[in-house]
C-alpha positions as CSV (number, residue, x, y, z in Angstrom):
1,M,7.2,0.7,7.7
2,K,8.1,3.8,9.7
3,I,9.9,6.9,8.3
4,R,13.2,7.6,10.2
5,A,14.2,10.8,8.4
6,V,13.3,12.9,5.4
7,I,15.3,15.5,3.4
8,A,14.3,17.9,0.7
9,N,16.8,17.6,-2.1
10,N,16.3,20.6,-4.3
11,R,19.1,19.5,-6.7
12,K,17.3,16.2,-7.4
13,K,13.9,17.9,-7.0
14,A,12.8,15.1,-4.7
15,F,12.3,14.2,-1.1
16,E,14.7,11.5,0.2
17,V,12.8,9.3,2.6
18,G,14.8,7.2,5.0
19,T,13.2,4.1,6.4
20,S,14.5,1.2,8.5
21,R,15.2,-0.8,5.3
22,K,16.4,1.8,2.7
23,T,16.2,5.3,1.4
24,L,13.5,6.0,-1.1
25,V,12.9,9.1,-3.3
26,F,9.6,10.8,-3.9
27,P,9.7,13.5,-6.6
28,Y,8.4,17.0,-6.0
29,T,6.1,16.5,-9.1
30,K,4.1,13.9,-7.2
31,A,3.6,16.1,-4.1
32,E,0.6,18.3,-3.6
33,P,1.1,21.2,-3.3
34,Q,4.1,20.9,-5.6
35,P,7.4,22.6,-4.7
36,T,8.7,24.8,-7.6
37,P,11.8,26.8,-8.1
38,D,9.8,29.9,-7.1
39,D,8.2,28.2,-4.1
40,K,10.8,25.9,-2.5
41,V,10.5,23.7,0.5
42,A,11.2,25.8,3.6
43,R,10.8,23.0,6.1
44,V,10.3,19.2,6.0
45,Y,9.8,16.8,9.0
46,V,8.7,13.3,9.9
47,D,5.1,13.8,11.2
48,A,4.6,12.4,14.6
49,E,0.8,12.9,14.3
50,L,0.9,10.4,11.5
51,A,2.7,7.9,13.8
52,R,5.9,8.4,11.7
53,D,4.0,6.9,8.7
54,G,4.3,10.2,6.7
55,F,6.0,13.5,6.5
56,T,4.9,17.1,6.2
57,Y,6.6,19.9,4.3
58,V,6.0,23.6,4.3
59,L,6.8,25.7,1.2
60,Q,8.2,29.3,1.3
61,S,4.7,30.6,0.5
62,G,3.3,28.9,3.6
63,K,1.5,26.2,1.8
64,E,1.7,22.8,3.5
65,G,1.6,19.3,2.2
66,T,1.7,15.8,3.6
67,V,3.0,12.6,2.0
68,H,2.1,9.2,3.4
69,I,4.6,6.3,3.3
70,E,2.2,4.4,1.1
71,Q,2.5,7.0,-1.6
72,V,6.3,6.7,-1.4
73,L,6.2,2.9,-1.5
74,D,3.7,2.9,-4.4
75,Y,5.9,5.4,-6.4
76,N,9.0,3.2,-5.8
77,Q,7.1,0.0,-6.6
78,D,8.2,-1.6,-3.4
79,P,7.7,-5.4,-3.7
80,R,6.4,-5.8,-0.1
81,Y,3.9,-3.0,-0.6
82,L,2.8,-4.5,-3.9
83,R,2.3,-7.9,-2.3
84,D,0.3,-6.4,0.5
85,M,-2.0,-4.6,-2.0
86,L,-2.5,-7.8,-4.0
87,L,-3.4,-9.6,-0.8
88,Y,-5.7,-6.8,0.2
89,R,-7.6,-6.9,-3.1
90,L,-7.9,-10.7,-3.1
91,T,-9.2,-10.6,0.5
92,L,-11.9,-8.1,-0.4
93,E,-13.0,-10.2,-3.3
94,A,-13.0,-13.3,-1.1
95,Q,-15.2,-11.5,1.4
96,R,-17.7,-10.6,-1.3
97,R,-17.7,-14.1,-2.7
98,V,-18.1,-15.7,0.8
99,A,-21.1,-13.4,1.5
100,A,-22.7,-14.3,-1.8
101,S,-21.9,-18.0,-1.6
102,P,-24.6,-20.6,-0.9
103,L,-22.0,-22.6,1.0
104,S,-22.1,-22.2,4.8
105,K,-19.0,-20.8,6.5
106,R,-18.7,-24.2,8.3
107,E,-18.6,-26.0,5.0
108,L,-16.0,-23.6,3.7
109,I,-13.8,-24.2,6.8
110,R,-14.2,-27.9,6.4
111,R,-13.2,-27.8,2.7
112,L,-10.2,-25.6,3.4
113,G,-9.1,-28.1,6.2
114,T,-8.6,-25.3,8.6
115,S,-10.0,-23.9,11.9
116,A,-12.6,-21.2,12.2
117,T,-10.0,-18.9,13.7
118,Q,-7.8,-19.3,10.7
119,F,-10.7,-18.9,8.3
120,Y,-11.6,-15.5,9.9
121,R,-8.0,-14.4,9.9
122,L,-8.0,-15.3,6.2
123,L,-11.0,-12.9,5.6
124,D,-9.4,-10.1,7.7
125,Q,-8.2,-7.5,5.2
126,A,-5.9,-6.0,7.8
127,N,-4.0,-9.3,8.2
128,Y,-1.0,-9.3,5.9
129,R,0.6,-12.4,7.5
130,K,-1.6,-14.8,5.6
131,S,-0.4,-16.5,2.4
132,I,-1.8,-15.9,-1.1
133,D,-2.0,-19.7,-1.3
134,Q,-4.7,-19.8,1.3
135,L,-6.8,-17.1,-0.4
136,L,-6.4,-18.8,-3.8
137,A,-7.6,-22.1,-2.2
138,L,-10.6,-20.3,-0.7
139,L,-11.5,-18.6,-4.0
140,Q,-11.1,-22.0,-5.8
141,I,-13.7,-23.5,-3.4
142,L,-16.0,-20.6,-4.2
143,D,-15.8,-21.6,-7.9
144,C,-13.6,-18.7,-8.9
145,D,-10.7,-18.6,-11.4
146,V,-7.9,-16.2,-10.5
147,D,-5.7,-15.0,-13.4
148,L,-2.6,-12.9,-12.9
149,I,-2.2,-10.5,-15.8
150,V,1.2,-8.9,-16.5
151,R,1.0,-5.9,-18.8
152,A,3.1,-2.9,-19.7
153,R,2.4,0.2,-17.8
154,K,0.3,2.9,-19.4
155,D,2.2,6.0,-20.2
156,E,0.9,8.7,-17.8
157,A,1.3,11.4,-20.5
158,A,-1.0,9.6,-22.9
């Protein structure tokens, strides 16, 4: 997801980040260095050097900070971003289990009922177009149980 525009909103004490889908907020308190009433944001811009995947801001003191779109998506708990992170973690685990498995890759491909190309796409952590179903099937073949745990968030102040 690319950033189209970014605005420093001193009243809300947050950056307003415009994407192709929606506008998201990112509070100053999460930025490093943190803008303060004594050191406000002097300039903010979508950073072309980050391929429009982040923005850079400059404080009145001259300090500079950069925020990546993933930080904004994580803070806003974007469902697509959370799905991609779950897929990424499952893929890394599948890679570790395949490497440690006594089963050959050919046997895993046969048991999944797929092609070698699809199997290697399934193990590619940069591929987010695969389904979680496929990964779960692979982990099942590798004698793994996958449990999804839902719990309350921990209070950051505690």
